Each structure stands twice: as structure tokens, then as C-alpha cells.
C-alpha positions in Angstrom: 120.2 133.0 -42.0 120.6 128.8 -40.4 117.5 127.7 -38.9 119.8 127.5 -35.8 120.8 130.6 -35.7 116.9 131.8 -35.9 116.1 129.4 -33.3 118.9 131.0 -30.9 117.2 134.3 -31.8 114.0 133.4 -31.3 114.8 132.2 -27.8 116.9 135.2 -26.9 113.8 137.4 -27.7 111.5 135.3 -25.6 113.8 135.2 -22.8 114.5 139.0 -23.1 110.5 139.6 -23.3 109.5 137.2 -20.1 112.5 139.4 -18.0 110.5 142.4 -18.7 107.5 141.5 -17.8 108.3 139.6 -14.8 109.8 142.4 -13.1 106.2 144.2 -13.4 104.6 141.0 -12.5 103.3 139.9 -8.9 102.0 137.3 -7.1 98.6 137.7 -4.5 97.6 136.1 -1.5 96.0 136.6 1.7 94.4 134.6 4.4 90.5 133.5 4.0 88.0 132.1 6.1 88.7 128.5 4.7 92.2 128.5 4.4 93.9 131.1 1.9 94.0 132.3 -1.5 96.8 132.8 -3.9 96.9 134.4 -7.8 98.9 136.5 -9.3 98.5 140.6 -10.3 100.3 143.2 -12.7 101.6 146.6 -12.1 99.7 148.7 -14.6 101.7 152.0 -14.1 104.1 153.4 -11.9 102.3 154.3 -9.3 101.5 151.2 -7.4 98.2 150.3 -9.1 97.9 146.4 -9.3 95.5 144.7 -11.4 94.4 140.7 -10.6 91.3 139.1 -10.8 87.9 139.8 -8.4 87.7 136.0 -7.3 91.3 136.2 -6.3 90.6 139.2 -3.4 87.1 138.2 -2.8 87.3 136.6 -0.1 90.3 137.6 1.4 90.8 139.1 5.0 93.1 142.6 4.8 95.6 143.2 4.4 96.6 141.6 1.2 99.9 140.4 0.5 101.6 141.3 -3.0 105.4 139.0 -3.7 107.2 141.2 -6.0 109.5 139.9 -8.7 112.5 138.6 -6.7 110.5 137.6 -3.3 110.2 140.7 -1.5 106.4 141.5 0.0 104.0 144.3 0.6 100.5 145.0 1.9 98.2 146.8 -0.4 94.9 147.7 -0.4 91.7 147.6 -2.5 91.0 150.5 -5.0 87.9 149.3 -6.5 86.7 145.5 -8.0 84.1 144.7 -10.3 82.9 140.9 -9.6 80.8 141.0 -13.0 83.7 141.4 -14.7 85.9 139.7 -12.4 88.7 142.4 -12.3 89.9 144.1 -9.3 92.7 147.0 -8.8 95.1 147.0 -5.9 97.6 149.3 -4.8 100.6 149.8 -2.7 102.1 153.1 -1.4 105.1 154.5 -3.7 106.3 154.6 -6.7 107.0 151.4 -8.7 109.5 151.3 -11.3 108.1 148.8 -13.8 104.4 148.8 -15.3 102.9 146.9 -17.8 100.9 148.8 -20.8 97.2 147.8 -22.0 97.3 147.0 -25.7 94.7 149.1 -27.4 94.8 147.3 -31.0 92.3 144.6 -31.3 93.9 140.8 -31.0 94.2 138.1 -33.5 93.6 134.7 -33.4 97.3 133.1 -33.9 98.7 135.6 -32.2 102.0 134.0 -29.9 101.6 135.2 -26.4 102.6 134.7 -22.5 101.2 134.2 -20.0 103.2 135.1 -16.4 101.9 134.4 -13.3 101.8 131.9 -9.8 100.5 128.9 -11.0 99.2 126.8 -8.1 100.6 129.2 -5.7 104.0 127.6 -5.5 105.7 128.5 -8.9 106.2 131.9 -8.8 107.2 133.8 -11.9 106.5 131.0 -14.3 106.0 131.3 -18.0 104.0 129.9 -20.7 104.4 130.4 -24.1 101.3 130.0 -26.8 99.1 131.6 -29.0 95.6 133.6 -29.3 93.3 130.3 -29.7 89.9 132.4 -30.1 88.0 135.1 -29.4 84.9 136.2 -28.0 84.5 133.4 -26.0 81.7 132.8 -23.3 82.3 130.9 -20.0 81.4 130.3 -16.6 83.5 130.0 -13.1 80.7 128.7 -11.2 77.3 129.2 -10.7 75.8 133.0 -10.8 79.4 133.9 -12.4 79.2 133.9 -16.3 82.0 135.5 -18.5 81.3 137.0 -21.8 83.9 138.1 -24.7 87.0 136.4 -23.1 90.0 135.6 -25.3 91.1 131.8 -26.0 94.7 130.6 -25.4 96.6 127.4 -25.3 99.1 128.8 -22.6 99.5 126.1 -20.2 97.5 127.7 -17.0 96.4 126.7 -13.5 95.3 127.9 -10.5 97.3 130.3 -9.7 97.7 132.2 -12.8 94.3 134.0 -12.1 95.3 137.8 -12.2 98.3 137.3 -14.3 99.2 138.6 -17.6 98.4 137.6 -20.8 100.7 140.0 -23.0 101.7 139.8 -26.7 105.7 139.7 -28.3 105.9 143.3 -27.6 104.9 142.9 -23.9 101.5 145.0 -24.0 98.9 143.4 -21.8 96.3 141.4 -24.2 94.4 140.1 -21.0 94.0 139.1 -17.3 94.2 135.1 -17.1 91.4 134.1 -15.2 89.9 130.8 -15.6 90.8 126.9 -17.3 87.7 125.4 -19.4 86.7 122.5 -16.6 86.8 120.1 -19.5 89.7 120.6 -20.9 93.6 121.4 -19.1 94.6 123.1 -22.8 91.8 125.4 -22.5 92.8 129.0 -21.2 90.6 132.0 -20.8 92.0 135.6 -20.4 89.5 139.0 -19.7 90.3 141.2 -22.6 92.6 144.2 -21.8 89.3 146.2 -23.7 88.0 145.1 -20.1 90.1 146.1 -18.3 90.8 149.4 -19.4 
């Protein structure tokens, strides 16, 4: 197959994958005592459960605003949160047609992956592509909040991507993007799906 045809097929498959993941990805925002917080999240089922990072909603004064695919807004409540794992589960009333599955099999270094989210709180439904750069990383997100067993990726992520899905080429969640290394904009880190589960 000619190289142009191969590239065209690859491009179409990435665009199709992105469209599927975007349907289940949301922006998360709310008011805090010092202004506001914004991040990302994703549906994990059709019953309205959304996964995000704990630090995205930690200081938000209820209710939490969810911006759905396409721009519609809804208000969410908190089901539960784990500060140590930096994971929170939110809920919206009703049934929702799209959810992402958490991958059960192990992740390999070098796998192609996509990061989807709301970088800087200003660019909703953004996607970047990269690879899983490393496994079982340890990093700190500030005093008193170390993270262990993180996935490392070179997907371009920023503040506001926190809580968004890191997916494999089948659209299964392999991690929840959670922070950047403070010394390099090219080292993104994600809480693995196993921890989320």
C-alpha cells in the first residue's frame, strides 16, 4: 500500500477514535474561594458517573459544573473522592449514552495513546497524540501529595487536562492525566486505570 494511503488510513482512524472518546469526555469547573478551578473528566458508564482528579474539585464550592460534549452544561454532585490516589467520582442525574471502559490488561512502554481534555480551561475537547513513555513513575504535585505508580506519556498536556482520559488505540482508558513534571513540559503523568478501578 502506498505511503500516502497508509497515512490517510492512519489519520482517519485517529480522527474516528478521537470522535468516540470526545463524546464521553467533559470539562469540569466550579468556583473556589480564590477564583475558580477547571479540569477534565469522562463518563465511565451510562448511569452518569464521571471520573476526574480529586485536586480538580477539592476546593470547589458546590455545585460542580460539567460541560458536556457539544457545549451543554449540567450540575454534578460528588459520589466519593480519594485524595491519596487523586481520584474523584462525580454523578449526573439520568442516563447518558456514552462511557469509556477502563482497560484491564497491562500497559506497555511505547504504546500509542491519546490524551483528551480541556487544557488551560480555555480549549475544550482538545486531543494530543503520543506514546506511553514509562511505567511506575513517582512524582510530587506539591507538599504532602506524592503520587506513585504513575504512567508517563509524551502527550502534550497542560493544567486543565487534569482528570481527562488517556486512552489506547481502541479507546479504552489506560490512565487519568494528572500532572506535568515541574521541570519539563514534555513529561506528562497519569494515574493508571488499575488505580481508578
